[in-house]
C-alpha positions as a Markdown table, in Angstrom:
| # | Residue | x | y | z |
|---|---|---|---|---|
| 1 | Pro | 16.9 | -190.7 | -79.3 |
| 2 | Arg | 18.0 | -187.9 | -81.7 |
| 3 | Pro | 19.8 | -188.1 | -85.0 |
| 4 | Pro | 22.3 | -188.6 | -86.4 |
| 5 | Phe | 22.0 | -192.3 | -85.6 |
| 6 | Pro | 24.8 | -195.0 | -86.0 |
| 7 | Tyr | 22.2 | -197.3 | -87.6 |
| 8 | Glu | 19.7 | -197.3 | -90.4 |
| 9 | Val | 16.1 | -196.0 | -89.8 |
| 10 | Ile | 13.8 | -197.0 | -92.6 |
| 11 | Asp | 10.1 | -196.2 | -93.1 |
| 12 | Thr | 8.2 | -199.2 | -94.5 |
| 13 | Thr | 4.9 | -201.0 | -94.5 |
| 14 | Phe | 3.5 | -204.5 | -94.2 |
| 15 | Val | 0.0 | -205.8 | -94.8 |
| 16 | Ala | -2.3 | -207.4 | -92.3 |
| 17 | Pro | -4.4 | -210.5 | -93.2 |
| 18 | Asp | -7.5 | -208.3 | -93.8 |
| 19 | Gly | -5.6 | -206.0 | -96.1 |
| 20 | Ala | -4.9 | -203.2 | -93.6 |
| 21 | Val | -1.6 | -201.5 | -94.4 |
| 22 | Met | 0.6 | -201.1 | -91.3 |
| 23 | Ser | 2.9 | -198.2 | -91.4 |
| 24 | Ala | 6.2 | -199.0 | -89.6 |
| 25 | Thr | 9.8 | -198.1 | -88.8 |
| 26 | Leu | 12.5 | -200.7 | -89.4 |
| 27 | Thr | 15.7 | -200.1 | -87.4 |
| 28 | Met | 18.8 | -201.9 | -88.7 |
| 29 | Pro | 22.1 | -202.0 | -86.9 |
| 30 | Glu | 25.3 | -201.0 | -88.7 |
| 31 | Arg | 26.6 | -203.8 | -90.9 |
| 32 | Leu | 29.8 | -205.1 | -89.2 |
| 33 | Ser | 30.1 | -208.4 | -91.0 |
| 34 | Gly | 28.1 | -210.6 | -93.3 |
| 35 | Asn | 26.4 | -212.3 | -90.4 |
| 36 | Lys | 22.6 | -212.0 | -90.0 |
| 37 | Val | 21.3 | -210.0 | -87.1 |
| 38 | Pro | 18.5 | -210.9 | -84.8 |
| 39 | Ala | 15.3 | -208.9 | -85.0 |
| 40 | Val | 12.3 | -208.2 | -82.8 |
| 41 | Leu | 8.8 | -207.0 | -83.6 |
| 42 | Met | 7.4 | -204.6 | -81.0 |
| 43 | Val | 3.7 | -204.9 | -80.0 |
| 44 | Ser | 2.1 | -202.1 | -78.0 |
| 45 | Gly | -0.3 | -202.2 | -75.0 |
| 46 | Ser | -4.1 | -201.8 | -75.1 |
| 47 | Gly | -5.7 | -198.9 | -76.9 |
| 48 | Pro | -4.7 | -197.3 | -80.2 |
| 49 | Gln | -1.0 | -196.6 | -80.0 |
| 50 | Asn | 1.5 | -195.2 | -82.4 |
| 51 | Arg | 4.7 | -197.0 | -83.3 |
| 52 | Asp | 6.6 | -195.4 | -80.4 |
| 53 | Glu | 3.9 | -196.4 | -77.9 |
| 54 | Glu | 3.9 | -192.7 | -77.1 |
| 55 | Leu | 2.4 | -191.7 | -73.8 |
| 56 | Met | 2.7 | -188.4 | -71.8 |
| 57 | Asp | 5.8 | -187.3 | -73.8 |
| 58 | His | 7.5 | -190.7 | -73.3 |
| 59 | Arg | 8.3 | -192.9 | -76.4 |
| 60 | Pro | 9.4 | -196.2 | -74.9 |
| 61 | Phe | 9.5 | -198.2 | -78.2 |
| 62 | Ala | 11.7 | -195.6 | -79.8 |
| 63 | Val | 14.1 | -195.8 | -76.8 |
| 64 | Ile | 14.1 | -199.6 | -77.0 |
| 65 | Ala | 14.7 | -199.6 | -80.8 |
| 66 | Asp | 17.6 | -197.2 | -80.3 |
| 67 | Tyr | 19.2 | -199.3 | -77.6 |
| 68 | Leu | 18.8 | -202.5 | -79.5 |
| 69 | Ala | 20.3 | -201.1 | -82.7 |
| 70 | Arg | 23.3 | -199.9 | -80.8 |
| 71 | Asn | 23.7 | -203.5 | -79.6 |
| 72 | Gly | 23.4 | -205.2 | -83.0 |
| 73 | Ile | 19.7 | -206.0 | -82.9 |
| 74 | Ala | 17.2 | -205.0 | -85.5 |
| 75 | Ser | 13.6 | -204.0 | -84.7 |
| 76 | Leu | 10.3 | -203.2 | -86.4 |
| 77 | Arg | 7.7 | -201.0 | -84.7 |
| 78 | Tyr | 4.4 | -200.0 | -86.2 |
| 79 | Asp | 1.3 | -197.8 | -85.8 |
| 80 | Asp | -1.6 | -199.8 | -84.6 |
| 81 | Arg | -4.3 | -200.3 | -87.2 |
| 82 | Gly | -6.4 | -197.2 | -87.7 |
| 83 | Thr | -3.8 | -195.2 | -85.8 |
| 84 | Gly | -1.1 | -192.8 | -87.1 |
| 85 | Gln | -0.4 | -193.7 | -90.7 |
| 86 | Ser | -1.8 | -197.2 | -90.6 |
| 87 | Thr | -5.1 | -198.1 | -92.3 |
| 88 | Gly | -7.8 | -200.4 | -90.9 |
| 89 | Asn | -10.4 | -199.9 | -88.2 |
| 90 | Phe | -9.2 | -200.1 | -84.6 |
| 91 | Leu | -12.7 | -199.8 | -83.2 |
| 92 | Thr | -13.8 | -203.2 | -84.6 |
| 93 | Ala | -10.5 | -204.9 | -83.7 |
| 94 | Thr | -10.0 | -207.4 | -80.8 |
| 95 | Thr | -6.9 | -208.8 | -79.3 |
| 96 | Tyr | -7.2 | -211.6 | -81.8 |
| 97 | Thr | -7.1 | -209.1 | -84.7 |
| 98 | Leu | -4.1 | -207.4 | -83.2 |
| 99 | Lys | -2.4 | -210.8 | -82.8 |
| 100 | Asp | -2.8 | -211.4 | -86.5 |
| 101 | Asp | -1.4 | -208.0 | -87.3 |
| 102 | Ala | 1.7 | -208.8 | -85.3 |
| 103 | Lys | 2.0 | -212.2 | -87.0 |
| 104 | Ser | 2.2 | -210.4 | -90.3 |
| 105 | Gly | 4.9 | -208.1 | -89.0 |
| 106 | Ile | 7.0 | -211.1 | -88.1 |
| 107 | Ala | 6.5 | -212.6 | -91.5 |
| 108 | Phe | 7.6 | -209.3 | -93.0 |
| 109 | Leu | 10.8 | -209.2 | -91.0 |
| 110 | Arg | 11.7 | -212.7 | -92.2 |
| 111 | Thr | 11.7 | -211.5 | -95.8 |
| 112 | Ile | 14.7 | -209.3 | -95.1 |
| 113 | Asp | 18.0 | -211.0 | -96.0 |
| 114 | Arg | 20.1 | -209.5 | -93.2 |
| 115 | Ile | 17.7 | -210.7 | -90.5 |
| 116 | Gly | 18.2 | -214.0 | -88.7 |
| 117 | Lys | 16.2 | -215.2 | -85.7 |
| 118 | Thr | 13.1 | -213.1 | -85.3 |
| 119 | Gly | 11.1 | -212.6 | -82.1 |
| 120 | Val | 8.4 | -210.5 | -80.6 |
| 121 | Leu | 8.5 | -208.0 | -77.8 |
| 122 | Gly | 5.2 | -207.0 | -76.3 |
| 123 | His | 4.2 | -204.6 | -73.6 |
| 124 | Ser | 1.1 | -205.2 | -71.5 |
| 125 | Glu | -1.6 | -206.4 | -74.0 |
| 126 | Gly | 1.3 | -206.8 | -76.5 |
| 127 | Gly | 3.0 | -209.2 | -74.0 |
| 128 | Thr | -0.2 | -211.3 | -74.0 |
| 129 | Ile | -0.1 | -211.3 | -77.8 |
| 130 | Ala | 3.5 | -212.6 | -77.5 |
| 131 | Phe | 2.2 | -215.6 | -75.6 |
| 132 | Met | -0.5 | -216.2 | -78.2 |
| 133 | Leu | 2.0 | -216.1 | -81.0 |
| 134 | Gly | 4.3 | -218.3 | -79.0 |
| 135 | Ala | 1.6 | -221.0 | -78.7 |
| 136 | Glu | 1.5 | -221.0 | -82.5 |
| 137 | Asn | 5.3 | -221.3 | -82.7 |
| 138 | Val | 5.5 | -218.1 | -84.8 |
| 139 | Pro | 8.4 | -216.2 | -83.2 |
| 140 | Asp | 11.8 | -217.7 | -82.4 |
| 141 | Phe | 11.7 | -216.1 | -79.0 |
| 142 | Met | 9.3 | -213.9 | -76.9 |
| 143 | Ile | 9.7 | -211.0 | -74.5 |
| 144 | Ser | 6.9 | -209.9 | -72.3 |
| 145 | Leu | 7.0 | -206.6 | -70.5 |
| 146 | Ala | 4.1 | -206.9 | -68.0 |
| 147 | Gly | 2.1 | -209.1 | -70.3 |
| 148 | Met | -1.1 | -210.3 | -68.7 |
| 149 | Ala | -1.0 | -214.0 | -67.8 |
| 150 | Ile | -4.4 | -214.3 | -66.0 |
| 151 | Ser | -7.8 | -213.7 | -67.7 |
| 152 | Gly | -9.0 | -210.4 | -68.8 |
| 153 | Lys | -11.9 | -210.6 | -66.3 |
| 154 | Glu | -9.6 | -211.4 | -63.4 |
| 155 | Thr | -7.3 | -208.5 | -64.4 |
| 156 | Leu | -10.1 | -205.9 | -64.6 |
| 157 | Leu | -11.6 | -207.1 | -61.3 |
| 158 | Arg | -8.3 | -206.6 | -59.6 |
| 159 | Gln | -7.9 | -203.2 | -61.1 |
| 160 | Asn | -11.4 | -202.2 | -60.0 |
| 161 | Gly | -10.7 | -203.6 | -56.5 |
| 162 | Arg | -7.6 | -201.4 | -56.2 |
| 163 | Arg | -9.6 | -198.3 | -57.2 |
| 164 | Leu | -12.2 | -199.2 | -54.6 |
| 165 | Asp | -9.5 | -199.6 | -52.0 |
| 166 | Gln | -8.5 | -196.0 | -52.6 |
| 167 | Thr | -11.9 | -194.8 | -51.5 |
| 168 | Ala | -13.6 | -194.9 | -48.1 |
| 169 | Ile | -15.9 | -197.8 | -49.1 |
| 170 | Gly | -16.2 | -200.7 | -46.7 |
| 171 | Asp | -15.2 | -204.3 | -47.3 |
| 172 | Asp | -18.8 | -205.6 | -47.6 |
| 173 | Asp | -19.8 | -202.8 | -50.1 |
| 174 | Lys | -16.6 | -203.5 | -52.1 |
| 175 | Glu | -17.4 | -207.2 | -52.3 |
| 176 | Ser | -20.9 | -206.5 | -53.5 |
| 177 | Ile | -19.7 | -204.1 | -56.2 |
| 178 | Leu | -17.0 | -206.5 | -57.5 |
| 179 | Thr | -19.6 | -209.3 | -57.5 |
| 180 | Leu | -21.9 | -207.2 | -59.7 |
| 181 | Ile | -19.1 | -206.2 | -62.0 |
| 182 | Gly | -18.1 | -209.8 | -62.4 |
| 183 | Arg | -21.6 | -210.8 | -63.3 |
| 184 | Val | -21.8 | -208.0 | -65.9 |
| 185 | Phe | -18.5 | -209.2 | -67.3 |
| 186 | Asp | -19.8 | -212.8 | -67.5 |
| 187 | Thr | -22.8 | -211.6 | -69.5 |
| 188 | Met | -20.6 | -209.6 | -71.8 |
| 189 | His | -18.5 | -212.7 | -72.4 |
| 190 | Glu | -21.5 | -214.9 | -73.0 |
| 191 | Gln | -22.7 | -212.4 | -75.6 |
| 192 | Ser | -19.3 | -212.3 | -77.2 |
| 193 | Leu | -19.3 | -216.1 | -77.7 |
| 194 | Lys | -22.6 | -215.8 | -79.5 |
| 195 | Gly | -21.4 | -212.9 | -81.6 |
| 196 | Val | -23.8 | -210.4 | -80.3 |
| 197 | Ser | -23.6 | -207.2 | -78.2 |
| 198 | Thr | -26.9 | -206.1 | -76.7 |
| 199 | Ala | -27.8 | -203.9 | -73.8 |
| 200 | Ile | -27.3 | -205.6 | -70.4 |
| 201 | Asp | -30.1 | -205.1 | -67.9 |
| 202 | Ile | -27.9 | -204.3 | -64.9 |
| 203 | Asp | -30.9 | -203.5 | -62.7 |
| 204 | Ser | -32.2 | -207.1 | -63.2 |
| 205 | Ile | -28.7 | -208.5 | -62.3 |
| 206 | Val | -28.7 | -206.5 | -59.1 |
| 207 | Lys | -32.2 | -207.6 | -58.2 |
| 208 | Glu | -31.7 | -211.3 | -59.1 |
| 209 | Ser | -28.4 | -211.4 | -57.2 |
| 210 | Gly | -29.9 | -209.9 | -54.0 |
| 211 | Leu | -27.0 | -207.4 | -54.0 |
| 212 | Thr | -27.0 | -204.0 | -52.2 |
| 213 | Val | -25.1 | -201.6 | -54.4 |
| 214 | Asn | -24.8 | -197.9 | -54.3 |
| 215 | Pro | -27.0 | -196.4 | -57.1 |
| 216 | Leu | -24.1 | -194.3 | -58.3 |
| 217 | Ile | -22.1 | -197.4 | -59.0 |
| 218 | Val | -25.0 | -198.9 | -60.9 |
| 219 | Ser | -25.3 | -195.7 | -62.9 |
| 220 | Ser | -21.6 | -195.8 | -63.6 |
| 221 | Leu | -21.9 | -199.4 | -64.9 |
| 222 | Lys | -24.8 | -198.4 | -67.1 |
| 223 | Met | -22.7 | -195.6 | -68.7 |
| 224 | Thr | -19.8 | -198.0 | -69.2 |
| 225 | Gln | -22.1 | -200.3 | -71.1 |
| 226 | Gln | -22.8 | -197.5 | -73.6 |
| 227 | Gln | -19.1 | -197.5 | -74.5 |
| 228 | Arg | -18.7 | -201.2 | -75.1 |
| 229 | Ser | -16.6 | -202.4 | -78.0 |
| 230 | Pro | -15.8 | -205.8 | -79.6 |
| 231 | Trp | -12.3 | -205.4 | -77.9 |
| 232 | Ile | -13.6 | -205.3 | -74.3 |
| 233 | Asp | -16.1 | -208.2 | -74.9 |
| 234 | Ala | -13.4 | -210.4 | -76.2 |
| 235 | Phe | -10.8 | -209.3 | -73.7 |
| 236 | Ile | -12.9 | -210.2 | -70.7 |
| 237 | Gly | -13.0 | -213.9 | -71.9 |
| 238 | Leu | -9.3 | -214.0 | -73.0 |
| 239 | Asn | -7.3 | -216.4 | -70.8 |
| 240 | Pro | -3.6 | -216.4 | -71.6 |
| 241 | Arg | -3.1 | -219.5 | -69.5 |
| 242 | Thr | -4.3 | -221.6 | -72.4 |
| 243 | Tyr | -1.6 | -220.1 | -74.6 |
| 244 | Leu | 1.2 | -220.2 | -72.1 |
| 245 | Lys | 0.8 | -224.0 | -71.7 |
| 246 | Glu | 1.7 | -224.3 | -75.4 |
| 247 | Val | 4.8 | -222.0 | -75.4 |
| 248 | Lys | 8.0 | -224.0 | -75.8 |
| 249 | Arg | 10.4 | -221.5 | -77.2 |
| 250 | Pro | 12.6 | -219.1 | -75.2 |
| 251 | Leu | 10.6 | -216.5 | -73.2 |
| 252 | Leu | 11.7 | -213.6 | -71.1 |
| 253 | Ala | 9.0 | -212.2 | -68.8 |
| 254 | Ile | 9.6 | -209.0 | -66.9 |
| 255 | Asn | 7.3 | -207.3 | -64.3 |
| 256 | Gly | 7.9 | -204.4 | -62.0 |
| 257 | Asp | 7.1 | -205.0 | -58.3 |
| 258 | Lys | 5.2 | -201.6 | -58.3 |
| 259 | Asp | 3.0 | -202.5 | -61.2 |
| 260 | Thr | -0.6 | -201.7 | -60.3 |
| 261 | Gln | -2.1 | -202.8 | -63.7 |
| 262 | Val | -0.6 | -206.3 | -64.1 |
| 263 | Tyr | 0.4 | -207.4 | -60.6 |
| 264 | Pro | 3.8 | -208.9 | -59.9 |
| 265 | Asp | 2.4 | -212.4 | -59.1 |
| 266 | Asn | 1.7 | -212.5 | -62.8 |
| 267 | Leu | 5.2 | -214.0 | -63.1 |
| 268 | Ser | 4.3 | -217.0 | -60.9 |
| 269 | Val | 1.6 | -218.0 | -63.4 |
| 270 | Ile | 4.0 | -217.7 | -66.3 |
| 271 | Gln | 6.7 | -219.7 | -64.5 |
| 272 | Glu | 4.2 | -222.5 | -63.7 |
| 273 | Leu | 2.8 | -222.8 | -67.2 |
| 274 | Ala | 6.0 | -222.1 | -69.2 |
| 275 | Pro | 8.8 | -223.4 | -67.0 |
| 276 | Gln | 11.5 | -222.7 | -69.6 |
| 277 | Ala | 10.8 | -218.9 | -69.2 |
| 278 | Gln | 13.3 | -216.5 | -67.7 |
| 279 | Ile | 11.5 | -214.6 | -65.1 |
| 280 | Lys | 12.6 | -211.2 | -63.8 |
| 281 | Leu | 10.8 | -209.2 | -61.1 |
| 282 | Met | 12.3 | -205.7 | -61.2 |
| 283 | Pro | 12.4 | -203.8 | -57.9 |
| 284 | Gly | 10.8 | -200.3 | -58.0 |
| 285 | Leu | 9.4 | -200.4 | -61.5 |
| 286 | Asn | 5.8 | -199.6 | -62.5 |
| 287 | His | 3.7 | -200.9 | -65.4 |
| 288 | Met | 5.7 | -198.7 | -67.9 |
| 289 | Met | 9.0 | -200.1 | -66.6 |
| 290 | Gln | 9.9 | -196.8 | -65.0 |
| 291 | His | 11.3 | -196.4 | -61.5 |
| 292 | Ala | 8.3 | -195.2 | -59.5 |
| 293 | Val | 7.1 | -194.2 | -56.0 |
| 294 | Thr | 3.6 | -195.7 | -55.8 |
| 295 | Gly | 3.3 | -197.3 | -59.3 |
| 296 | Asp | -0.1 | -195.6 | -59.9 |
| 297 | Ala | -0.8 | -194.5 | -63.5 |
| 298 | Asn | -1.0 | -190.8 | -62.5 |
| 299 | Glu | 2.7 | -190.9 | -61.9 |
| 300 | Tyr | 3.7 | -191.9 | -65.4 |
| 301 | Gly | 3.9 | -188.4 | -66.9 |
| 302 | Asp | 5.8 | -187.0 | -63.9 |
| 303 | Ile | 8.7 | -189.5 | -64.1 |
| 304 | Arg | 11.6 | -188.3 | -66.3 |
| 305 | Glu | 12.8 | -191.8 | -67.0 |
| 306 | Thr | 11.1 | -193.5 | -70.0 |
| 307 | Ile | 12.3 | -197.0 | -69.3 |
| 308 | Ser | 14.7 | -198.5 | -66.8 |
| 309 | Pro | 18.2 | -199.2 | -68.1 |
| 310 | Glu | 18.1 | -202.5 | -66.3 |
| 311 | Val | 15.2 | -203.6 | -68.5 |
| 312 | Leu | 16.9 | -202.4 | -71.7 |
| 313 | Glu | 20.0 | -204.4 | -70.7 |
| 314 | Ser | 18.0 | -207.5 | -69.9 |
| 315 | Ile | 16.2 | -207.4 | -73.3 |
| 316 | Ala | 19.4 | -207.0 | -75.3 |
| 317 | Gln | 21.2 | -209.8 | -73.3 |
| 318 | Phe | 18.2 | -212.2 | -73.8 |
| 319 | Ile | 18.0 | -211.6 | -77.6 |
| 320 | Thr | 21.7 | -211.9 | -78.0 |
| 321 | Gly | 21.7 | -215.2 | -76.1 |
| 322 | Cys | 18.8 | -216.5 | -78.2 |
| 323 | Ser | 20.6 | -215.6 | -81.5 |
| 324 | Asp | 23.8 | -217.4 | -80.4 |
| 325 | Lys | 22.0 | -220.7 | -80.0 |
């Protein structure tokens, strides 16, 4: 999107529970009447992201904000804590911290006179945060773009399994590697519950499990352990199913059928646990909601499309429908 815009673009801030100042952009549609407009808070995927969720020259949140404003819907998007112009420390944050940041953003939107019903739109980890907020009855509606519905451990094991499938490794070796990774994850989660993070003796896990694992894989796991963070320890044990069961308000969940990070059967879990949800499986779309060939992450930057027009239309129709009720 390039100016001039037929809507207001306002730089603003809101404050997280721990005092971090979140730098944000509020997009307000043109005033056509005295009626209030619906609004949505955008929550990005995993890792430190700026307010546009910028990746490889794509700015999906900027595109969504533009489309929504042209359709009478306000939005607020923000730099993650410790990223861009926001303060706070991202390195010590967990998904639970980021959930509280988003909760503050929704509260801020509700202080604006022109805004009526207020929801949350989350992509990937942000979609899971939408479920968490929905369980607390914070937003009036929720939109999940490839939000994880199974546990962090299950998701990471599936992603690792796909990577192994792209190598020449045999099925038995693959099973042993995934078993080892799963047991390392379990130890990380156990430590997280105790509030500690100490070095994991991976050699002992291999020996006690009776596993035969390529030494290069063991070395790789040891290197990964050196890069542990509070986020990954908490993420492994995060199970969105517990939140989805509590979600009662309107929910739109979209997945692409070429998503290789959050698999399409994710939608079945959402439908089972939140039967009121509107479920949409989009043909040909990857994790970034782009039309793709294979869906692998290495395609993201080569695709000219930032986000599918069908996804934009579905989002706007859903929010308009929620605001009319």
